[in-house]
N, C-alpha and C positions, 0 to 999 in steps of 0.2 A: 678461535672461530666457532660460531654457533653451529649446532647440529640439529637435524630434525629428530628430536627426541621428545620426551614428555615435557621437558622444560619449555621448548619452543611451542608445543601444542597448548600448554597452559597460558603462555604469553598471548597466543592468538585468541584464545577464549576470553582472556581478560580484556584485551583491546577491543575485540568484537562486541562485547557486552555493552559498551558505551554507545554503539550504533543500533544493535539489534533491539535492545530493551527501551529505546527512546520512542515514545508514541509519536506517530506521524500520520499522514493521509492513508498509507497502506494499512496501518493498524485499524483505523476507523472504517475503511472500506471492508476490511476483513470482518469486522463486527456486523456490518450490514448483511453480508452474505451468510454469516454464521447463524442468523435467525432461522434460515431454511435448511442449511446443509451441515451445520455443526463443524466437527473437525475436518471433514472432507473439504470444505471451503478453505480452511487454513492450509491444508496440504497443497491444494491447487494454487492458492495465492502465493505460497512460498515457492512453488515450482515456476510460476511466472516471474517472480522476483529473481530466481536463480538464472533464468534465461537471459536476463539483463546483466546480472552481477558477474557471471563468469567471463564473458567477453570484455567487460569493463576492466576486470582485474588483469586479464591477459594483456590488454592494450596498455595498461599502466606499467606492467612488468617489462614490456618490450619498448617502452619509451615513446609510445604513440600518443599518450595523454599525459598532461602535466597541469599544474595549477594555472598556467597561462591559458589553457583551454577554457577554464571557467571565466577568465577575464574576457575572452572573445565571444563565447557562446552561452555562458551561464545565464545571462539576462534573457536570452531568447527561450531557453529551456524553462526558466521561471515563469515567463509570460504564458507560454503554451501550456505548461503544467497547471498554472492557476486557472486558465480558461477551461481546461479539461475537468478540473475539480469542481468548478462552479457549475459547469454543464451537467456533470454527473449528479451532483447534489440537486440541481433544479429538476432534472428528470425524476429523481426519486421523490422529491417533494410533490411533484405533479401527481405521481402515482399514489402517494399517501393521501393527498387531499381528495382525489377522485374516489379512492376506496372508501373514505369517510362519507362522501356524498352518495355513493352507491348504497351504503348501509342505511342512510337516512331516506333515500328515495330510489326506487328501482327503475325510475324513468330517466332516460338520457335526453339531454337537451338537443343533441344533434348526432346523427349517425357518424359524421366525420370525426367528431370528438371521441366517440366510442372506439372508432377504428384506431386512432392515434394512441389512445389510452391502452387498448389491447396490445398494440405493437410494443409499446414501452414495457408493459407488464411481462410480455414474453421474453424480451431481451433481458430484463432484470432477473427473471426467474431461472434462467439457465445456469447450471452449476459451473459451466465453463466461463461464465462472466467473471468469477473470482480469479481464474487463471489469466484472463485478459487484463483484469484490473492489476494483478501482480506485475505484469509487463509494463502497462501504461504508467502506473503511479510509482514505479521505480525509475523508469527511463526519463520521466518528466518531473522528477523531484530533484531540484538543484542541490538541496542539502545532502541528499544521499550521495550524489556524485562528488560533491565537495568533501564529504567525509572520507571517501576512498582516496581522494587526491591529497589529503592532509593527514588525518589521524591514521587511516588505514594504509597509507603508502609505505610506512616502515615495515609492516609485516609482509607486504607484497614483495618489497625489494629484498628483505632478509631471506624469504623463501626462495626467491629466484637466484640470489647469490649463492645459496647453499646447494641447491639441486636443480637449478634451471626449471623447466616446465614441470618436472616431477614434483619439485618443491612447491610450485604454485598449486598443483592439484591437491597435494596433501594439506596445504594451508586452506584451500577452498573448502575441503571436506570438514576440516576442523572448525571452520566458520559457519558453513551453511546449515549444519545440523541444528544450530541455535535458532536460525530463522524458522526452520520447520517445526521445532519444538515449541517456540514462542507463538507462532501464528496458529498452529493446530491446537495447541493447548488453550490459548485464549478464546479461540473459536468454539472449542468444546465447552468451556466453562460458560461462555456467553449463551450458547444454546440451552445448556442445562439450567442456567439461571433464569432464562426466559420461560422455560417450561414450568419451573417451580413458582416463580414470582408472578408472572403474567399469564393470564388465560385469554388471549386475544379474541377467542370465539365466544366468550361469555361476558355479558353485561358491561359494567362500567370500567372494567380493567382495560378495555380497548382504548380508552382515553389516555391512560398512563402509558400504555404500550406505544401509542402514536406520539406522545410527547417525548418519550425517550428517543425515538428515531428522528423526530423533528430536531432534537438537540444534536444528534450525530450529524445530520445534514447541515445544520447551521455551523457546526465546527468545520466541516469541509469547505463551506463557503468562506468562512473566516480565514482558513489556511490558504485557500486559493487567492483571496484578495491580498493576503500577506506576501505570497509568491510574486504576484504582479507588482505590488508596491515596492518590494525590495529590489526587484529586477530593474524597475524604472529608475529608482534612486541610484543604484549602482551604475547604471548606464550613463547617467547624467554627471557622475562624479569625474 
């Protein structure tokens, strides 16, 4: 029989790495917030992720969720998640474009446009946006849920069979620190890299800075479309 010792912990880390280190929408959104808040955004993003992940793991351990869940509701999660990603990316693109327009001209074409732009900017600027993003883009990511219902299920059931809910807690801690380290670490490096490579407040580097984030938002739209397309295809099978 397995025991919760260093061997089990190492197995959890090895299995978890296949999910934690895989780039996805949460990783991209984390980079978006990292430009303002650095490692803090990564910690908040990981905290939002944990808020979704722990109940999901407990539900799997108690037999409340199985692969049949994805067959029934996975398509809906994919569609809603895809729409959420596209909406988020569209809002940020709107902000990016209007920032460029404001730099070119200080005059606004309409007061209502300025009001909407200001609202979106305030929502995007809050550091807690990364926490909410961690919740939203975990709960609405069908591939994240499918990973736990397939690859991750073994470590969940092993932990539960060894020490019930205590085993689940130990397994969760052995897993979640990797999310915190990965998201906070990459956010920190993103912020430092931005500070060294780009100087958005100076001259022509603004163009390259905006092109980088244009690429990030385009990736979110691409992933969102992929979520929707995959869900529709699976639903019609």
